[in-house]
C-alpha positions in Angstrom: -187.2 284.8 -96.4 -184.4 282.9 -98.0 -181.3 281.8 -96.1 -178.0 281.3 -97.9 -174.7 279.9 -96.6 -171.8 282.3 -96.4 -169.2 280.6 -94.2 -169.1 278.4 -91.0 -169.7 281.5 -89.0 -172.0 283.6 -91.2 -175.3 283.4 -93.2 -177.1 285.7 -95.5 -180.8 286.4 -95.1 -182.5 287.4 -98.4 -185.8 289.3 -98.3 -188.3 290.6 -100.8 -187.5 294.3 -100.6 -185.9 297.1 -98.6 -188.9 297.5 -96.4 -188.7 293.9 -95.2 -184.9 294.2 -94.8 -185.3 297.2 -92.5 -188.2 295.5 -90.6 -186.0 292.5 -89.9 -183.0 294.6 -89.0 -185.1 296.6 -86.5 -186.4 293.4 -85.0 -182.9 291.9 -84.6 -181.6 295.2 -83.1 -184.5 295.5 -80.7 -184.3 291.8 -79.6 -180.8 290.6 -80.3 -180.2 286.9 -80.8 -177.5 285.2 -78.6 -174.2 284.6 -80.3 -174.8 287.2 -83.1 -171.6 289.3 -83.5 -172.5 291.7 -86.4 -175.4 292.5 -88.7 -174.6 294.1 -92.1 -177.8 295.2 -93.8 -178.0 296.0 -97.5 -180.8 296.6 -100.1 -182.5 293.1 -99.8 -180.2 291.2 -97.5 -178.7 291.1 -94.0 -175.4 289.4 -93.4 -175.5 287.7 -90.0 -172.1 286.9 -88.5 -172.1 284.8 -85.3 -169.9 282.9 -82.9 -170.1 279.1 -83.5 -169.3 278.5 -79.9 -172.5 280.3 -78.8 -175.0 279.4 -81.5 -175.3 277.6 -84.8 -176.9 278.1 -88.2 -180.0 276.0 -87.6 -180.8 277.8 -84.4 -180.4 281.2 -86.0 -182.5 280.3 -89.0 -185.4 279.1 -86.9 -185.2 282.3 -84.7 -185.0 284.7 -87.6 -187.7 283.0 -89.7 -190.1 283.5 -86.7 -189.6 287.3 -86.7 -192.6 289.4 -87.7 -191.9 291.6 -90.8 -195.3 293.2 -91.0 -194.4 296.2 -88.9 -193.3 299.3 -90.9 -190.1 300.8 -89.6 -190.8 304.3 -88.2 -188.5 306.9 -89.7 -188.0 310.4 -88.2 -186.0 312.0 -85.6 -182.8 313.5 -87.0 -182.9 315.4 -90.2 -179.6 316.2 -92.0 -179.6 318.8 -94.8 -176.9 318.3 -97.4 -176.0 321.4 -99.5 -175.1 320.4 -103.1 -173.6 322.2 -106.1 -175.3 320.5 -109.0 -172.3 320.4 -111.3 -171.7 316.7 -111.6 -170.1 315.1 -114.6 -173.1 312.9 -115.3 -175.9 315.5 -114.6 -176.7 316.2 -118.2 -176.5 312.5 -119.2 -178.8 311.4 -116.4 -181.3 314.2 -117.3 -181.2 313.0 -120.9 -181.6 309.4 -119.8 -184.8 310.4 -117.8 -186.1 312.6 -120.6 -186.1 315.8 -118.4 -184.1 319.0 -118.2 -181.2 319.4 -115.8 -183.2 321.9 -113.8 -186.0 319.4 -113.4 -183.6 316.7 -112.3 -182.3 319.1 -109.6 -185.8 320.0 -108.6 -186.8 316.3 -108.2 -183.6 315.5 -106.2 -184.1 318.3 -103.8 -187.9 318.0 -103.6 -188.4 315.2 -101.2 -186.7 313.5 -98.2 -184.5 310.5 -98.2 -183.9 307.9 -95.4 -180.6 306.3 -94.5 -181.3 302.6 -95.3 -177.9 301.2 -94.6 -174.2 302.1 -94.6 -171.4 300.3 -96.5 -168.9 300.4 -99.3 -166.7 302.9 -97.4 -166.8 304.5 -93.9 -169.6 307.0 -93.8 -171.1 306.0 -97.2 -174.9 305.9 -96.7 -177.3 304.3 -99.1 -180.3 306.8 -99.1 -183.7 305.4 -100.1 -186.8 307.4 -101.0 -186.8 310.5 -103.2 -188.7 311.0 -106.4 -189.8 307.7 -107.9 -188.5 308.6 -111.4 -184.9 308.8 -110.1 -184.0 305.2 -111.0 -180.8 305.0 -113.1 -178.3 302.3 -113.7 -174.7 302.4 -112.5 -172.2 303.5 -115.1 -171.1 300.8 -117.6 -167.5 301.5 -116.8 -166.7 302.7 -113.2 -164.4 305.6 -112.7 -161.0 305.0 -111.1 -161.4 308.0 -108.9 -164.4 309.9 -107.7 -163.7 312.9 -105.4 -164.8 313.2 -101.8 -168.2 314.8 -101.5 -169.5 313.6 -104.9 -173.3 313.1 -104.9 -174.4 310.2 -106.9 -177.4 308.1 -108.1 -177.5 304.3 -108.6 -180.8 302.4 -109.0 -183.3 304.0 -106.6 -180.5 305.0 -104.2 -178.7 308.3 -103.7 -175.4 308.7 -101.9 -172.4 310.9 -101.1 -168.8 309.6 -101.4 -167.1 310.3 -98.1 -163.6 310.1 -99.5 -161.9 309.8 -102.9 -162.4 306.3 -104.2 -163.3 304.3 -107.4 -167.0 304.1 -108.1 -169.7 303.5 -110.6 -172.5 305.8 -109.5 -173.9 308.5 -111.7 -172.4 311.8 -110.3 -174.8 314.7 -110.4 -173.2 317.1 -107.9 -170.8 317.8 -105.0 -171.1 318.9 -101.4 -168.6 320.6 -99.1 -170.2 318.7 -96.1 -167.9 316.1 -94.6 -169.6 312.7 -94.5 -166.8 311.2 -92.4 -164.7 313.0 -89.8 -162.7 311.2 -87.1 -162.7 314.4 -85.1 -166.4 314.1 -84.5 -167.6 311.9 -81.6 -169.5 309.8 -84.1 -167.4 310.1 -87.3 -170.1 309.1 -89.8 -172.5 312.0 -90.3 -175.3 309.8 -91.5 -176.6 306.8 -89.4 -179.3 304.3 -90.4 -182.7 305.8 -89.8 -181.7 309.4 -90.3 -183.7 311.6 -92.7 -181.8 313.5 -95.4 -182.8 316.4 -97.6 -180.6 317.8 -100.4 -180.4 321.6 -100.8 -179.3 323.3 -104.0 -176.5 325.7 -103.0 -177.4 327.9 -106.0 -180.6 328.8 -104.3 -178.8 330.3 -101.3 -177.7 333.9 -101.0 -174.1 334.7 -101.6 -173.6 335.5 -97.9 -175.2 332.2 -96.9 -173.0 330.3 -99.4 -169.8 331.9 -98.0 -170.8 331.1 -94.4 -171.6 327.5 -95.4 -168.2 327.0 -97.2 -166.3 328.3 -94.2 -168.3 326.4 -91.6 -168.4 322.9 -93.0 -165.3 322.5 -95.2 -164.0 318.9 -94.7 -160.9 318.5 -92.5 -158.0 316.5 -93.9 -155.8 316.1 -90.8 -154.1 312.8 -90.6 -153.2 311.0 -87.4 -149.8 312.0 -86.1 -146.9 309.5 -86.4 -146.2 307.8 -83.0 -143.5 309.6 -80.9 -141.6 308.0 -78.0 -141.7 309.3 -74.4 -138.8 309.0 -72.1 -139.0 305.3 -71.5 -138.1 302.2 -73.6 -138.9 302.5 -77.3 -138.3 301.1 -80.7 -136.9 303.4 -83.5 -137.8 302.5 -87.1 -134.6 302.6 -89.0 -136.3 301.2 -92.2 -140.0 300.2 -92.6 -139.4 297.8 -95.4 -142.1 297.4 -98.1 -144.9 298.2 -95.7 -145.2 298.1 -91.9 -148.4 298.8 -90.1 -149.8 298.6 -86.6 -152.4 295.8 -86.4 -154.3 294.2 -83.5 -157.4 291.9 -83.7 -159.5 294.6 -85.4 -162.5 296.8 -84.7 -165.7 294.6 -85.0 -169.0 296.2 -84.3 -168.6 299.3 -86.4 -170.8 298.2 -89.3 -173.3 300.9 -88.5 -170.7 303.4 -89.7 -169.7 301.4 -92.7 -166.4 300.3 -91.1 -165.1 296.7 -91.5 -163.1 295.0 -88.7 -159.7 295.2 -90.4 -157.0 293.8 -88.1 -154.0 291.5 -88.5 -154.2 289.2 -91.5 -152.6 286.3 -89.6 -154.4 286.7 -86.2 -152.9 283.5 -84.8 -149.3 284.9 -85.4 -150.3 288.2 -83.8 -151.7 286.5 -80.7 -148.6 284.3 -80.4 -146.2 287.2 -80.7 -147.9 288.9 -77.8 -148.0 285.8 -75.7 -144.3 285.3 -76.2 -143.5 288.7 -74.7 -146.0 288.5 -71.9 -148.7 290.8 -73.4 -152.4 290.2 -73.6 -153.1 288.5 -76.9 -155.2 291.4 -78.3 -152.5 294.0 -78.2 -151.1 295.6 -81.4 -148.1 294.2 -83.2 -146.1 295.5 -86.1 -147.3 293.7 -89.3 -144.5 293.9 -92.0 -144.7 292.6 -95.5 -141.7 291.0 -97.1 -138.2 291.9 -95.8 -136.5 295.2 -94.9 -137.9 296.1 -91.5 -135.1 297.3 -89.2 -135.8 298.4 -85.6 -133.3 299.9 -83.1 -133.9 299.5 -79.4 -133.9 302.6 -77.2 -133.3 301.3 -73.7 -133.8 297.7 -72.8 -136.7 296.0 -74.6 -138.0 292.5 -75.3 -139.5 291.5 -78.7 -140.7 288.5 -80.5 -141.3 287.9 -84.2 -143.8 285.4 -85.6 -145.5 284.7 -88.9 -143.6 284.3 -92.1 -140.4 282.3 -92.3 -138.0 285.2 -92.5 -134.4 285.4 -91.2 -133.8 287.7 -88.2 -130.5 289.4 -87.5 -129.5 291.1 -84.3 -126.7 293.7 -84.5 -125.2 295.3 -81.3 -124.0 298.9 -81.0 -120.5 297.4 -80.8 -120.7 295.7 -84.2 -121.4 292.1 -83.3 -124.0 290.4 -85.4 -125.8 287.0 -85.3 -129.1 285.3 -86.2 -131.9 285.0 -83.7 -134.8 282.6 -83.7 -138.4 283.3 -84.6 -141.2 282.4 -82.2 -139.0 283.2 -79.2 -138.7 286.2 -76.9 -135.5 288.2 -77.7 -134.0 290.7 -75.3 -132.6 293.8 -76.9 -130.1 296.1 -75.2 -129.9 299.9 -75.8 -128.6 300.4 -79.4 -129.3 296.9 -80.6 -130.8 296.6 -84.0 -133.2 293.9 -85.2 -133.6 293.3 -88.9 -136.2 291.2 -90.6 -135.1 289.6 -93.9 -137.0 288.4 -97.0 -139.4 285.5 -96.2 -138.7 282.1 -97.7 -142.4 281.2 -97.0 -145.3 283.2 -96.0 -145.3 287.0 -96.5 -146.1 288.8 -93.2 -144.2 288.9 -90.0 -145.5 290.1 -86.7 -143.4 291.9 -84.1 -144.6 292.3 -80.6 -142.8 294.3 -77.9 -143.1 293.7 -74.2 -145.6 296.2 -72.7 -147.2 297.0 -76.1 -147.0 300.1 -78.3 -148.1 303.4 -76.8 -150.3 304.5 -79.7 -153.8 306.0 -79.4 -156.6 303.7 -80.7 -159.0 304.8 -83.4 -162.6 303.6 -83.0 -161.4 301.2 -80.3 -158.5 299.6 -82.3 -154.9 300.4 -83.2 -155.3 298.6 -86.5 -154.7 300.4 -89.8 -157.4 299.9 -92.4 -155.7 300.7 -95.7 -158.9 301.0 -97.7 -160.9 303.1 -95.3 -157.9 305.1 -94.1 -158.8 304.5 -90.5 -156.1 304.0 -87.9 -152.4 305.0 -87.5 -150.4 305.8 -90.6 -147.9 303.3 -92.1 -144.6 303.5 -90.3 -141.8 305.6 -91.8 -138.0 305.7 -91.2 -137.4 307.8 -88.1 -140.6 307.0 -86.3 -140.1 306.2 -82.6 -142.6 303.8 -81.0 -142.9 304.3 -77.3 -143.6 301.2 -75.2 -146.2 301.0 -72.4 -145.2 300.0 -68.9 -145.2 296.3 -68.4 -148.3 295.0 -66.6 -147.7 293.6 -63.1 -147.4 289.8 -63.2 -146.7 289.6 -66.9 -144.6 286.6 -67.7 -142.6 286.0 -70.9 -143.9 282.9 -72.7 -141.9 279.8 -73.6 -140.4 279.5 -77.1 -142.7 277.8 -79.6 -142.1 275.8 -82.8 -142.7 277.9 -85.9 -145.3 276.6 -88.3 -144.0 274.2 -91.0 -146.7 274.6 -93.6 -146.6 278.3 -94.5 -147.7 279.2 -98.1 -144.9 279.6 -100.6 -144.5 280.0 -104.4 -143.0 276.5 -104.7 -146.2 274.5 -104.1 -150.0 275.0 -104.5 -151.7 276.6 -101.5 -155.0 274.8 -100.7 -157.8 276.7 -99.0 -161.0 275.2 -97.7 -164.0 277.1 -98.9 -167.8 277.1 -98.3 -169.7 277.6 -101.6 -172.2 280.5 -101.5 -174.0 282.7 -101.0 -174.3 283.4 -104.7 -173.0 280.1 -106.1 -176.2 279.7 -108.0 -175.4 282.8 -110.0 -172.7 280.8 -111.8 -172.8 278.0 -114.3 -172.2 274.4 -113.1 -169.0 274.5 -115.1 -167.8 277.6 -113.3 -168.4 275.9 -109.9 -166.4 272.9 -111.0 -163.7 275.2 -112.5 -163.3 277.1 -109.2 -162.2 273.9 -107.5 -160.3 272.3 -110.4 -158.3 275.2 -111.7 -155.2 276.7 -110.2 -155.3 280.5 -109.5 -152.2 282.7 -109.5 -151.9 285.5 -107.0 -151.2 288.7 -109.0 -149.0 291.6 -107.9 -152.1 293.8 -107.6 -152.9 292.0 -104.3 -152.8 293.8 -101.0 -154.6 293.9 -97.6 -157.9 294.6 -99.3 -157.7 291.3 -101.2 -155.9 288.8 -103.3 -156.5 289.4 -107.0 -156.4 286.0 -108.7 -155.9 285.0 -112.3 -156.9 281.7 -113.9 -156.5 280.4 -117.4 -160.3 280.2 -117.8 -162.5 282.9 -116.2 -165.7 282.0 -114.2 -168.9 282.3 -116.2 -172.1 283.5 -114.7 -175.5 282.0 -115.3 -177.3 285.1 -114.0 -175.9 288.3 -115.6 -178.2 290.9 -114.1 -176.8 293.5 -111.6 -176.7 292.3 -108.0 -177.8 294.8 -105.4 -175.0 295.6 -102.9 -174.9 293.1 -100.0 -172.6 292.4 -97.0 -169.3 290.6 -97.6 -167.2 289.0 -94.9 -163.5 288.5 -94.8 -162.7 285.5 -97.0 -165.4 286.2 -99.5 -164.4 285.2 -103.1 -166.1 287.9 -105.2 -166.3 287.6 -109.0 -166.4 290.8 -111.1 -167.4 290.9 -114.7 -164.0 289.8 -115.8 -164.6 286.3 -114.3 -161.3 286.6 -112.4 -162.0 286.3 -108.7 -160.9 288.5 -105.8 -160.4 286.9 -102.4 -161.3 289.6 -99.8 -158.9 290.1 -96.9 -159.3 292.2 -93.7 -159.4 295.6 -95.3 -162.2 294.8 -97.8 -165.3 297.0 -98.2 -168.2 296.1 -96.0 -170.6 295.7 -98.9 -170.0 294.7 -102.5 -172.0 294.6 -105.7 -170.5 291.5 -107.4 -171.7 288.0 -106.6 -169.7 285.9 -104.1 -169.2 282.4 -105.3 -167.7 281.0 -102.1 -166.0 282.0 -98.8 -162.7 280.8 -97.3 -163.5 278.8 -94.2 -162.6 280.6 -90.9 -159.8 278.1 -90.1 -157.9 279.0 -93.3 -158.2 282.8 -93.1 -154.8 283.2 -91.4 -153.3 281.0 -94.1 -154.9 283.2 -96.8 -153.2 286.2 -95.2 -149.8 284.7 -95.6 -150.0 283.8 -99.3 -147.2 285.5 -101.3 -147.6 287.2 -104.7 -147.1 284.7 -107.6 -148.2 281.7 -105.5 -150.8 279.3 -106.9 -154.0 278.7 -105.0 -156.5 275.9 -105.2 -159.9 275.9 -103.6 -161.3 272.9 -101.8 -165.1 273.1 -101.2 -165.9 271.4 -97.9 -169.6 270.9 -98.7 -172.0 271.4 -101.6 -173.9 274.6 -102.1 -177.6 274.6 -101.1 -180.0 277.1 -99.6 -180.6 276.6 -95.9 -183.9 275.1 -95.0 -186.0 276.7 -92.3 
């Protein structure tokens, strides 16, 4: 084993091959280590995320290094058959690459069973190992910007099925009507680690069997309904601004289905807003980007706004208008309207309402994951958000001082980072450049990540393809362009580009408040080195 630093609350265990990875994963699942919060397995690595208050890196390394990897992981149990139309865009090219006919490629793909090794990239996306030993093909040199849901692909020795339309670089050899991800199922992901999978050529089925199959397993596309108020107090959305979402502290623990935690980008601001109105800190807030959010109170309500330095205006039904403070509970009478203006610093405001928003959770959270399309939809004008009854004994919190160091476009934003886990994939000059150079936040940034642009790109010392591995929030991933992407809460669970460093946990909230066109500097808080056992 090799142990690599990821952040102050995460480490990466690198192993010799997939068999060792699965053996360690089975051991850690069978006998969990105290303090470990999440395990994200990949082809040759396991990302271990932990609570620093319950354990530490040295203790985890000693315990993991002592695990026995000699036992083969037993596969079996559930077998899932996936019907495929072998009509993919890359079918002929892959067959030519392998020196066989298209018919022989289909025969080899359907001729043996696969195992679900791990899940990542997107909810329900399973990396399937096994199959015919000849089916080993590289990813496409140029990824496609959109691959349809149900596309069946090959990459390296893995096979997989795209659960939803997304960009991707796998070689597409067919499509399936079977839904890999369906929130109407008790367990939305069809494929779980350890399942067996066999592909079936639809062309070999009878016409009646094909028609029955199409009608029985066609994917559902129903979206969660917009929230609607009951008879009690509520907030009506007059304008959602640029983007307003429901966000709480996220849905950790769903890595087995390929779902990242998501949640509020500034979790401290979310907690504070709830505390100010007397809610438990983990309840959902409205996270709004930039200005433009306007809410009208139906009945008497109490709200608080935290986060970005944005002006707040209260207008009564009678026409009176005045400014109200941030970081303080504000009582709204029936018909009052609260408007959030454009921030002078920071970029995201958080609105909590006393009692909390009466919206059904998805996988245990009310957060909206914009990449995975999990959670309530973005708010729209006319939506009415019902409020829950106030818990007995809830007390409105005292006003607090707003932060005075929010990121802005007027001065460089400094973020502490931990070099690794793949810092050694870059040249020494690139590591020095990461800390020395200013990086501009481009307009292509969103909740998935901050896309950064620097005058000089980061050069790699190792140029080979990196097998997909787990990536935490705060990871600074460097694609082939050399221009880094700082992953935020809605990032994919696994990634195939090397991570040069990770933002330290104490600066993640700060990263979530950085506006477009701001300049970022990275401050390494320790040198990169592999962790000794």
